[in-house]
N, C-alpha and C positions, 0 to 999 in steps of 0.2 A: 685273525682270531684273537690275537692279543689285544688289539684295539677294541674289539667287541666286549671282551671281559672287563677291560678298564672302564668302558662306558657303563656296563651293568653295575660294576662296583661303585662307580660314582653316583649312579642313580639310587643304589641302596643307601649310601651315606647321606644323600639328600633327603631320603624318606625318613631318616631318624630325626627325633626332635632336637631342636637347638636350644641351648640355655639362653635365658634373658638375664643379663647381669647389669646391675646398677649399683656399684660399690659406694659405700658411704662409711667413713670412719666413725662418725658420731653414732649411727645406728649400731654398728658393730660394738662400740664401747658400751652402749646401753644394754645390748643383748648379753655381753660378757658379764656386766655387773649384775644383771638380773639372774643369770645362770649361777654365778658364784654365790649370790645372796640366797638363792633357793637351795643350793647345796648345803649351806650352813643352817638355814631355817628348818630343813627337812629332818635334821638330826638334833634339833633343839630339845625334844623330850629326853634324849640320852643325858643331857646335862642337868636335868632337874634332880633335886634331892631324892635319895632312896626312900621308897615307900613299901609297905608290906604287900601291896597289890601288884606283885610282879606279873602274875598271869594276865591281869587286865592290861598292863602296859604292853606286854608281848602280843596280846590279842589285837590291841589298837594298831601296833606296827604291822602285823600281818594283814589287817584290813586295809591299811593305807597302801601297802604293796599291791594288793588286788585292785584297788581303786585307780592307782597310777597306771597299771597295765590295761585296765578297762578304758581309761581315758586315752591311752596311746592307741589302742585298737580303734576307738571311735574316731580319732583324728585321721588315721589311715583310711578308714572307710569313707569318711567325709571328704577327704582329698581326692578319692577316686573319681568323683563326679567332674573334677576339673583337671585331671591329669592327662587326658587324651591318650597318647600312645602308652603312657605308663599306668593307665587305669587298671589292667590286670595285676601289675606289680603291687599297687596299693592294696588291692583286695587280697592278694596272697600274703603280704606282710600283715594285714589286718587279721587274717585267719590265724597266722602264727602267734600274734600277740593275744588273740582271743584264747588260744590253747594255753598260753602262759597264764592268762587270767584265771582260767578254770583250774589250773594247777595250784595257784595261790589260794583260791577259794576253797579248794579241797583240803589244803593244809589248814586253813582257818576253821572250817567246819568240823574236820575230824580231830585236829590237834587241840583246838581251843574250845569249841562248842561240843565236841564229842558226839557229833551227828554223822550218820552215814551219808555219803554222797558218791555217786558213780562217776567220779572224776576221771579215772583212767579210761573208761569207755568213751566218754565225751572227748577227751584229749585225743584218743586214737582216731575217732571219726574226723575231728577237725584237722589233724595232721594228714590223714589220708586225702581229704578234700584239698588241702594245701599242696600236697605233692602232685596230685592229678592236675590241678590248675596250673602249677608250675610247668608241668610237662606240656600241657596244651598251649601255653603261652611262652614257650621256651625262648623264642626270639626276643621278646621284650625282657624276659628275665636275664638272658645272656647279655643284652645291652646294659641292663641295670647293674649286673655284677661286674661287668668290665669297667664301668665308670663309677663304681661304688666309692672310690676314694675321692671323687670330685663332688660328692653329695654332702651337703651340710648335715651334720648329725651322725654320720657314720662313725666318727671318732668317739662320740659319747656312747653309742651302742657297743663299740669295741671295748671301751673302758668298763662298761657294765658287765660284759661277758668275762673280762679279766677278774673283776671283783667277785663274781658269782662262782666261777670255776677254778680260780687259782688263789687269789688273796683271801677269800672267805674260808678256804680250807685250812689256812694257817691261823688266822685270827680267831676263827670259830672252833678251834680244836681245844680239847681239854689239856693236852700236853703243853701247849703254848702258855696257857694261863696258870697251870701248875708251876711251870718254871718261873713265871713272872711273879706270882703272888705267894708261892710257898704255902705256909700254914694257913694263910688267909684265903685260900682258894675256895670258891663256891661254885657248884655245878651250874647255877643260874647265870654266871658271868659270861661264859662262852655262848650260851644260848641267846642272851640279850645282844651281845656283840654281833653275832651272826645275823640276827633279825635286823638290826640297824644297818649293817652293811648291805644286806639284801634290799632294804628300803632305799638306800642311796643308789644302788644299782638300778632299781625300778624307776627312780627319779631320772637317772641318766637315760634310761630307755625312753621315758616319756619325752625328754628334751630331744633325744635323737629322732624320735618319731615326728615331732614337730618340724625339725629341720628337714628331714627327708620329704615330708608331705609338702612343705613350702617349696622346696627345690623342684620336686616333680610336678607340682601344680603350676609352676611358672614356666614350664617348657612350652615352646611354640609348637603348634600343629604342623606336621609336614604338609607342604603344598603339593 
């Protein structure tokens, strides 16, 4: 009985996709340089001289956030065609990123353009479909989550979540900037800092989505 269980366990492990790795220090150096350069370039508008059109600047940043999330979702959906065993995982991640995109567009349309947009309903529908899909493909999701630390890009997404849910609450707070600036404090300062930090987080999510999609698309099909 024990031998039969071991045989079944070995067969299950053989059915799982195997990674194809071809390490190269030069490619890794180029990727690291491009990622660091992009992190600096994405925040370039924050270094420009102050202008009276603060609302336009903030609107541009909000729109860039939404575009980065939309690009990340498109990358995941595009990778699903080549992901094999991980195809449902790519689609689930793409749906989650699409829900995040809708949330950013809702912030842009309501906060900047002052237009009504049923973002909450769309997000609720997308998240419901995401949860249902994750339950239906729980074996693939469990394998993905178990090996998440081995996927390229998971660290960038983790850093993005830290920026959004922890670091941003400190740097984007009025108390922090009142303590730093004193009498020179302006309510627009924390708003702009929060927007630019969220923009950097969205960039990290985009880079993380690229890494995840490349890693999962390069998995070999189980024989």
